[in-house]
N, C-alpha and C positions, 0 to 999 in steps of 0.2 A: 588516472581514471580519465576517462571520459567524459564527457558530459551527455545524457541523456537525449537522444535527438527532439527534436520538435516534434509534437504529436498532431495532426490534423483536428484534435477534440475540438469540438463546436459547444460540448456541453460544457456551462461552468458551474461551479458550487455558489450556492445561494448564501449570502450573509460575508458578515464581516470576520477575520478570522479569529477564532476563541483562543486567546494567549491561555487563559486558563487551563483549558482542555489539551493545549500541546504541552503545559509542564506537567502535568499529569501524564502523558502520556511519554514523558522523557524522564519521568521517574518509575513508570512500570518497564520502560527499554532496559534501563539500567538495571532496574532491580532483577531483572527475568535474563538478558541476555548478554555473558561474557564476551562475544566476540565484537559488542557495539558500544560506540562512545555517539551520545545523542546531545547537538546544542540545535539550538535556534539562531536562525539567520540576522535576527537583532532581537535582542533580550525586550525590549521595552514595547519595540512594535512589531513583533514579527508577522511574518509570511506563510512561513514555512519551518517544520524541524528537520533537520539533517543528520539522518544515524548512517555512519560509516560503521561499516562494518571489516572487520579483521580479516576475513576470508567470505568467501563468495561459493553461489551454488555451484556444482560440476567440477569443470577446470578455471571459473573464477579465481583471481587473487586476493580480489578485493570487491566490493561493494556499495551501497549504498540505499538506502530507503527515505524518501522524501515523503514527510508528511506534512497534508493539509488538513485545517478542521474548521469548520464555523459556526457561526452561532446559532446556526439552524442545523446543529447535526448531520450536516454534510461533509464529505472527506473522502481524500485522498490518500493512498498509499501506493507510492512510485517505487518499485524496485529496477537497478540501474547496475550493472556489473562490468567489467573490466573484458567481459567478451563480446561486451554489445546486446547482450540479453534485457530486454525489459517487458515488464509486468505490471500490473496493479488492481488494486482492490478499490472502486469507489463504493460511494453512495450519493446521489445526487439525481434529477429532475434528466430523464434523457430524451421527451415527449414522445416516447414510443419507439424510438429508432432501433432499439436493439429488439429485436422482435424474440430472443430466445430468453429476454427478462420480464417478468409481471412485475416486478416491485423497483422499489428505486437501488437497491444491491446489486452491483454486477462486477465481473471478472473479466478483465482487458489480457490475456492467454501471452505466452511468449512465444516467438519470440519476438515481439515489436509493441507487445501493447496495444495491437490493432482495436480501432474504433470502428472497422467493418460492422456492418450489422450483424452477418453473417459468423462472426469470429467472439464476441461479447457476448459472454455465457454469463447464468444467475449465478451469485455467488454465496458460497457455502457459509459466507458469512452474517448473521441474520442479528444478530446483536446490534444494539444502539448507544449503547455508552461509551466513553472513550478506551475505559480502563478495559472493556470485556473485546472491542476490537481490537484493541493493540495486543494483548494477548492474543487471541486467535490470531492475528496475523503472524505474531512472533512464533507460534504454535507449529503454524503450520509451513512458515521458513526452515524451522529446525527440523519438523518429521522429512520435507525435501532434500536439507542439507545433509542429517546420516544416509538417508537411502539413497544420497546421488541421483536426483532426479526430479525433474520439474512436474512429475505428475500429481504428487500430494498436495499441490500448492492450493487446489479447490476443491478440494475432495474430503476435506473433514467433516462429520456430522456433528453438529451444534457444537461448533467448536465456541470457545475455549473447553 
């Protein structure tokens, strides 16, 4: 599978990586998603939780969700697959650059997870605890997977 392309993202997550949060997220993924295998990039000093999916959305054969979570509860869930499709859910400061986003939670839609202010949308995920955000992402992914469409990825109502 190809690595995701470099993003022109100028906004960064605040705070250090939250290892206990990533471990909680890993446990939720393993509990909820039979197509997933979750592993920290470094068990003692992780920077990302990599979730490998045995199947992807639509025509993709494989996919991955790279997850970052900080001690300030900023996060990124970045989906990428073998077809070059990229999207992500995030919560972090964006200096008001995302004109369609009033809060911190936002969604970078496919196909390239653009950071163009006209493309970024408010996220349907407004929960804060890592367990609930993870459940919401997995639920949205699962609905998109079963409908064979990208449309449901940011269409949830009060997920999970």
